[in-house]
C-alpha positions in Angstrom: 25.1 7.1 22.5 22.3 7.9 20.1 18.7 8.3 21.4 15.3 7.9 19.9 12.2 9.9 21.0 8.9 7.9 21.0 6.0 10.1 20.8 2.8 9.0 22.0 0.0 11.3 20.7 -2.5 9.7 23.2 -2.8 10.7 26.8 -2.1 7.2 28.3 1.1 6.8 30.1 0.4 3.0 30.3 0.3 2.9 26.6 3.4 4.9 26.3 5.3 2.6 28.5 4.0 -0.5 26.6 5.0 1.0 23.3 8.4 2.2 24.4 9.1 -1.3 26.0 8.3 -2.9 22.6 10.5 -0.5 20.6 13.4 -1.1 23.1 13.2 -4.9 22.6 13.9 -4.3 18.8 16.7 -1.7 19.3 20.5 -2.4 19.1 22.6 -1.8 22.3 24.0 1.4 20.7 20.7 3.2 20.9 18.5 4.4 23.8 14.9 5.3 23.7 12.8 7.8 25.8 8.9 7.8 25.5 6.7 11.0 25.7 3.1 11.1 26.5 0.6 13.8 25.1 -0.3 16.2 27.8 -3.7 16.9 26.2 -6.1 15.1 24.0 -7.6 11.6 24.4 -6.3 8.3 25.9 -7.0 6.5 22.6 -7.5 8.2 19.1 -10.7 6.9 17.8 -11.7 9.3 14.8 -10.3 11.6 12.2 -10.8 14.9 14.3 -8.9 13.4 17.2 -6.2 12.3 14.9 -6.0 15.8 13.3 -6.1 17.4 16.7 -3.1 15.4 17.9 -0.7 16.8 15.3 0.1 20.1 17.2 0.9 18.0 20.4 3.2 15.6 18.3 5.3 18.7 17.2 5.5 20.2 20.5 6.6 17.0 22.1 9.2 16.5 19.3 10.6 20.1 19.9 10.8 19.3 23.6 12.7 16.0 22.9 14.8 17.4 20.0 17.7 18.5 22.2 18.2 15.0 23.5 17.1 13.0 20.5 18.5 11.8 17.2 15.3 10.6 15.5 11.6 10.2 16.3 9.0 7.5 16.0 5.3 8.9 16.1 3.3 6.0 17.6 -0.5 6.7 16.3 -1.6 4.7 13.3 -2.2 7.7 11.1 1.0 9.4 11.8 -0.3 12.8 13.0 2.1 15.6 12.5 4.9 13.5 11.1 5.7 15.6 8.2 5.8 18.8 10.4 7.8 17.2 12.9 10.7 16.2 10.6 10.5 19.7 8.9 10.7 21.6 12.2 13.4 19.5 14.0 15.5 18.4 11.0 15.9 15.0 12.4 14.9 11.5 10.9 11.1 10.9 11.9 9.0 7.7 11.1 5.5 7.1 11.7 4.1 3.5 12.5 1.5 3.8 9.5 4.1 4.8 7.1 6.7 2.2 8.1 4.2 -0.7 8.3 2.7 0.0 5.0 6.1 0.3 3.4 7.0 -3.1 4.8 3.8 -4.9 4.1 4.0 -3.7 0.4 7.4 -4.7 -0.2 7.7 -7.0 -3.3 4.3 -5.9 -4.4 2.5 -7.9 -1.6 -1.2 -7.3 -1.2 -2.0 -6.1 2.5 -4.7 -5.5 4.7 -5.3 -3.9 8.1 -6.7 -5.4 11.2 -7.8 -2.9 13.8 -10.5 -1.8 16.5 -11.3 1.8 15.3 -14.2 2.0 12.8 -14.2 5.7 12.5 -10.5 5.6 11.2 -11.1 3.2 8.3 -11.3 6.0 5.7 -8.2 7.6 7.0 -6.2 4.2 6.6 -7.4 4.0 3.0 -6.3 7.6 2.4 -2.8 6.8 3.8 -2.5 3.9 1.5 -3.5 6.2 -1.5 -1.0 8.9 -0.3 1.9 6.4 -0.1 1.0 5.1 -3.6 -0.2 1.6 -2.4 -3.9 2.0 -3.1 -3.7 -1.0 -5.7 -2.1 -3.4 -3.1 -4.4 -2.4 -0.1 -7.1 -5.0 0.4 -9.2 -3.0 3.0 -9.6 -2.9 6.7 -11.3 -5.6 8.9 -12.7 -4.5 12.3 -13.0 -6.1 15.7 -16.4 -6.1 17.3 -17.2 -4.1 20.3 -16.2 -0.9 22.1 -12.5 -0.2 20.9 -11.4 1.2 24.3 -13.0 -1.6 26.4 -11.5 -4.3 24.1 -7.9 -2.6 24.2 -8.3 -2.9 28.1 -8.6 -6.6 27.9 -5.5 -8.1 26.3 -6.9 -11.8 26.0 -10.2 -10.5 24.2 -8.1 -7.9 22.2 -5.7 -10.7 21.0 -8.6 -13.1 20.2 -10.6 -10.5 18.2 -7.7 -9.3 16.3 -6.7 -12.6 15.2 -10.3 -13.2 13.9 -10.0 -9.8 12.0 -6.6 -10.8 10.7 -7.7 -14.1 9.4 -10.7 -12.5 7.6 -8.0 -10.2 5.9 -6.4 -13.2 4.6 -9.2 -15.5 3.7 -11.9 -13.1 2.6 -9.9 -10.2 1.1 -6.8 -12.1 -0.4 -4.3 -10.2 1.6 -0.7 -11.6 1.5 0.2 -9.9 5.0 -1.8 -8.1 7.6 -0.9 -5.0 9.6 -2.4 -4.7 13.1 -3.2 -1.1 12.9 -3.0 1.0 16.1 -0.2 2.2 18.5 -2.3 0.9 21.6 -2.7 -2.4 19.8 1.2 -2.7 20.0 1.5 -5.7 22.3 -1.2 -7.6 20.6 0.5 -7.0 17.3 3.9 -8.2 18.8 2.1 -11.3 20.2 0.1 -12.0 17.1 3.3 -11.8 14.9 4.9 -14.3 17.2 1.9 -16.7 17.5 0.7 -17.0 13.8 2.3 -18.7 10.9 0.6 -16.1 8.5 2.7 -12.9 8.1 1.6 -10.3 10.4 3.2 -6.9 10.5 3.6 -5.2 14.0 4.0 -1.5 13.3 6.2 -0.5 16.3 8.8 -3.0 15.1 8.4 -1.8 11.4 9.0 1.9 12.7 12.1 1.0 14.9 13.7 -1.1 12.0 13.1 1.9 9.5 14.5 4.6 12.0 17.5 2.4 12.8 18.3 2.1 9.0 17.9 6.0 8.6 20.1 6.6 11.5 22.7 4.1 10.3 22.7 5.9 6.7 23.0 9.3 8.5 26.1 8.2 10.5 27.6 6.6 7.4 27.2 9.7 5.5 28.7 11.9 8.3 31.6 9.5 8.3 32.4 9.9 4.7 32.4 13.6 5.0 35.2 13.6 7.6 
């Protein structure tokens, strides 16, 4: 049975459990998943310096998981260490920012981001530029209040992100909205189910993208036999 390694660049084991459970709910029965939590860093990445610092830990966790994994999901919105992880392990690796932007932009849709971290807004725009989606990106709308405090209150987080998402649609003209952040995974999943407007839950996006990559890899291996 194939196995996915879910890498949490944050130090919160609670967040790892939440994200792993969400990912597992979208996996086919033929795949297992193992979550791993960063051993150093911060419980929630809030700025560019913390995001950059998390990259080494992502690669280290990937190397530890590589012997028992067939692919990886990097569960921080910013995908720290993603390219290095894929290069050093040789395994399919998907980031939640990468996957969600690719899903959101499909068919030329305009997309926005609703999130809680003001100090990461510029990095989100840079990611859209890197992926070639700058012309489709309508910008980021933020919740009010302290990000960590809000993330610890599921009801308040859901309500605040819903307001930010509606602003993306109504004020910025987005066709679809990404809920930007690994620790926001449960709220993203809930909003995707609750709202009639199109919401992208990044963990689901990453799972589906990695599953397709693993299926293509298996198909190619079969053809070579």
